[in-house]
C-alpha positions in Angstrom: 127.8 151.3 128.3 127.1 153.6 125.6 130.9 154.2 125.1 132.2 150.7 125.1 129.3 150.4 122.7 130.8 153.0 120.4 134.1 151.5 120.6 132.9 148.2 119.5 131.4 149.5 116.6 134.6 151.5 115.4 134.6 154.9 117.1 137.9 154.7 118.5 140.0 155.5 115.6 144.4 156.2 115.0 145.1 160.2 114.8 146.7 160.8 111.0 148.7 163.4 112.5 150.3 160.8 115.8 153.9 160.7 115.8 154.2 156.9 115.2 151.2 155.0 113.6 149.2 157.4 115.8 147.6 155.0 118.7 148.4 157.0 121.4 147.0 160.5 119.9 143.6 158.0 118.9 143.0 157.1 122.5 143.8 160.1 124.4 141.1 162.1 121.4 138.7 159.1 122.2 139.1 159.4 126.0 139.6 163.2 126.0 143.1 162.4 128.0 146.1 164.2 127.9 148.1 163.2 124.9 151.5 163.5 127.0 150.3 161.4 129.8 149.0 158.6 127.6 152.9 158.5 125.7 153.9 158.7 129.3 151.5 155.8 130.2 153.1 154.0 127.0 156.5 154.4 127.4 156.3 153.1 131.4 154.5 150.2 130.3 157.1 149.6 127.4 159.8 150.0 130.2 158.6 147.9 133.3 156.5 145.0 131.5 159.1 144.3 128.9 159.3 146.6 125.2 157.9 142.7 123.1 154.8 142.5 124.9 153.5 146.2 124.9 155.4 146.9 121.3 153.1 143.6 120.2 150.1 145.0 121.5 151.1 148.6 120.5 151.6 146.8 116.8 148.1 145.0 116.8 146.2 148.3 117.8 147.3 150.4 115.4 146.6 147.3 112.4 142.5 146.9 114.6 142.1 150.4 115.0 140.7 152.5 111.6 142.1 155.5 110.6 140.5 158.1 111.6 138.6 160.0 108.8 139.6 162.8 106.6 136.6 164.5 107.0 134.3 164.5 110.6 131.6 162.1 110.4 128.6 164.2 110.9 125.7 161.6 110.4 124.7 157.9 110.9 124.5 157.5 107.4 128.3 159.0 106.7 129.8 156.8 109.4 128.3 153.6 108.0 129.8 154.8 104.5 133.0 155.2 106.3 133.0 152.0 108.0 132.0 150.4 105.1 134.6 152.2 103.0 137.2 151.2 105.7 136.7 147.5 105.9 135.7 146.9 101.8 136.9 149.8 99.8 135.0 147.6 96.5 131.8 147.0 98.8 131.6 150.7 99.2 132.1 151.7 96.2 129.6 149.2 94.6 127.4 150.7 96.9 127.7 154.7 95.6 127.6 153.4 92.1 124.3 151.2 92.4 122.9 154.3 94.4 124.3 156.4 91.9 122.7 154.1 89.1 119.4 154.3 90.9 119.1 157.7 90.7 120.1 157.8 87.0 117.0 155.7 86.7 114.7 157.8 88.4 115.6 161.3 86.1 115.6 159.3 83.0 112.5 157.8 84.0 111.2 161.5 84.7 113.0 163.1 81.3 110.7 160.4 79.6 107.8 161.4 81.1 108.4 165.1 80.8 109.7 164.5 77.5 106.9 162.3 76.1 104.0 163.1 73.5 101.4 163.1 75.8 103.0 165.1 78.5 103.0 167.5 75.3 99.7 167.4 74.3 98.0 167.6 77.9 99.9 170.3 78.4 98.9 172.2 75.0 95.2 171.7 76.1 95.3 172.5 79.5 97.2 175.8 79.1 94.9 178.9 78.3 96.1 181.5 75.8 95.3 184.7 76.5 
């Protein structure tokens, strides 16, 4: 059940190094199945069930499967960022921009407090001279 939930959330990716759109390599990598046999099954289905239905399913799978991340995903936060980037690049970049603007704002507040005149006087009064 967990694997099916992971597939529905987007854990199944097209391989970037596949021969033709990376669908077979992505499926074989996800299910830990031999790439050779995955391709053999795809070709047998292509030959025996008709050319167009299997080819249409293959292209639909290529469109629905997200491309494999360039760097491996290490945490849920990275996975969430990748998923948001794949679905909406503008949304993901806006999210990153907001995050760094928030960090910049916090750093500016800290700099203001540290460089304020009151901080300087308190620091001078509270330090003992030898």
